[in-house]
N, C-alpha and C positions, 0 to 999 in steps of 0.2 A: 771761266764758266760764260763768258762773252761770246765768244767765238761759240760754241756749243750751243746755245740759246739764239743765236742770227743763224747759224745752217739749218738748225733744226728749222726757225721761221721760212725759211728760203725755200727748205726743203717741200712745207707743207702748203706752201703757197704754189708751187708747183704740179703739186698734186692736186689743185683744187679747193684744199681747206683751210680756208681762211680764219675761219675763228681759230684752231688750234694754231694758225701762223700769228694772228694777234698775239696770243697770250708766249709764245714764247718772244716776238719780237719787245713786246712788254718788258718780260725778265731782261731782255736785249738793255733797255735803258734804262732799267735799274740797275743793272751790273756798269755801264759804259758811264752815269752819273756818278761813279765811285773815282772813275778816273781825271774828271777834275770838268770844266764846260767847254774846254777849249779842244778836248780833245777827239779827235775825227771817229773814236769808234763808238760816240755820241752822235754826231751828225748822222753816219752811217744807220745808226740804230731808230734814229727820230726819220731820217727819209724812208725806212724799211716800213715802219709802221702808220706811216701817212697813206704808203703806195697800198699796205692791205686795206684802211680804212677805206678810202676812195674804192678798191674794188669790189668792196662790200656795199657802196654808194652811200655810205656815210660822209658824207662831203662837209657835213657840218663838224665832225670831230677830229676830220683830216686835215682840215683849212688849220686851226691853232698848230696841230704839230708840224705842217711843212714850214710856217713861220718861225717854230722854232727851232727850227735846222737850219732854215738859212741862216737866223740870226747867228747861231753858234757856229756855223762856216766863217762866216764875215769878221766873230770875233777871234778865230783861230788861225785865220789864212785872210783876210783882206775881205774887201767889197769886189774886187776884179780876179778872184782865185777860179781855174779854171774846174775846178770842184762842184762850184756852184751851179754849172750850166745844166746838167742831170738833175738839180735839186727843183729847178725854177721852171726847167719843163715838165718836169712831175705837176708843180705846182698849176702851172700854166695850164693841164690836162686836166685836172680838177676844177678848177675856176671856169674852164669851159663848158665841162659837161654838167655843171649847174648853174650856166647860162650867165655866167660874169664873164662876158667876153670881153669887155675893153680891160678889165683889171688882166686876164689873161694875156693881153696881146704887151700889155706891158712888162709881162714879164717873160714872154718871147721875147719882145726886142734884147732886154736885157742879155737874156743866155747869148742871144746871136753877137750881140756886141763885143761880150767876154771873149766867146768861141771865136771870135774873129781876131780881137788884139791878141789872140794868145799863138795865132799862127804863124 
């Protein structure tokens, strides 16, 4: 079921149907939570949900979801895993959009550092 919800959410996002996508991503998170807090399906679902909320301009709601995705990725793969780069960049984009430039820059620098380290 997780994959079905995730794919449906991505399809809805690509069609500009954010409200529908949000429902699917919420269901994907619920399904992914069954696999445990360190499962990468949870990280993917949280990041997708946060991106969906950000696309709707719901920054206050997306913020804790991005933070949870970052924490889950760090818990599963460590604080320097290359999988963190895209989540950190997405989070920085949201922070910039709501005028939190200094916080955004911190996360952008961290993402660059991880990316550079893994090259």
